[in-house]
N, C-alpha and C positions, 0 to 999 in steps of 0.2 A: 521102174525104171525113176530116169533122174527130176523126170517132172512130174511124175507121182511123189515124190520123197518133198521137190520143193512145195507140192500142192501143200501138202500132207503138215511141212514144219509149218508154213504161211498158214494154214486155218489153225495149226496148236497156239502160234503167236497170235493169230489174232482172238482165239479164243481166251487166251494169258491175259490180252490186252483189255480185252472184256470184262474181263473179271474184275483186271486193277480198275478201270473207266467205275464197274457198279460198284467197289467197295468205297471208292473216291468221291462217289455219289453221295454211297452213305453215310459217309465223315463230314461233305458239309453239309446235308440235310442235315445230323446231327447239329455240325457249330450250326446253322440256320437255326433249329429247337432252343440253343442253348444262349445264342445271343436273343432271339425273340423273348423267350420268360426272364434274363435279364433283363432287357426295357422293361417288359410289366413290372418284374418286381422295382425295380429304380422309379419307374410311375407311383407303384402303390406308395413307396419310402416316400417318397416328395409328396405327394398329396397328405399321406398321413404327415406328414413336417407340418404341411402348410396347417393342416386341420390341427394342429399341433402348439401350430402358432396363434393360432388362432382362436383358441381356447385358453392359453396363458394370457393372451392378452385381452380375452372378458375378462378372466380371474383378476387381473390387475386393476382393472379398471371396477371390477366389482369391489376387490380389496380400499379400491382413492376414496370410491363413493361411503364405503362402509365405516372410510377413518373420519371425512368429512364428517357424517353422519353423526358419530359418536363427539365428535368433537364440537358438533352442536350441541348434541344432549347436555356433554361436559360444563359448556360454558352456561344455559339454559339452567342446568341444576346450581350452578355456583350464583348465578345471577338469582335463582331462587334465594336462598343459605344466604344470601348477602342481605336480604328486603325481609325473610323471615326474623335474622339475628335485627335489624332494625328495631322492625317491630317488639320484637321479644324489649328489647332496648327502651323503645317510647313506653312498650307497658310497666316494665322496670320502675323508670320513673314515674309514671302514674301511681302505682301504685306507693312507694315514697314518697311522695305528695299525698296522696289519701295518707299515708301512717301517720304522717304531718301532721295535715291539721286535726286526723282527730285523737292524736296524746293532745295537741296543742287545745281543741276543745276539752278534752278532759283533765287537762290543768286548768283550763279557768273554771271547768264546773266544781 
């Protein structure tokens, strides 16, 4: 009968729409999973970026400290060399004076 055919078509359409809804629900779920994964990746990437920035800042500070320490050491070495050169010059003068006195004493003898 016509009523039975209409009911059959209605059930077929209902079944078809149910399948479509299931497919769309699955697509939405897949998309939500993708969004969640991308959000986690973005968060991880941002965290890694922050960690790398912090590491770079630490390395730059360490390098700056090492340069300052090297400058201090170089200055100390330069000052030490200047002092040693001065002492050697004084010793040389003292030796020259001693040699001159010895020469003068020998000439008198």
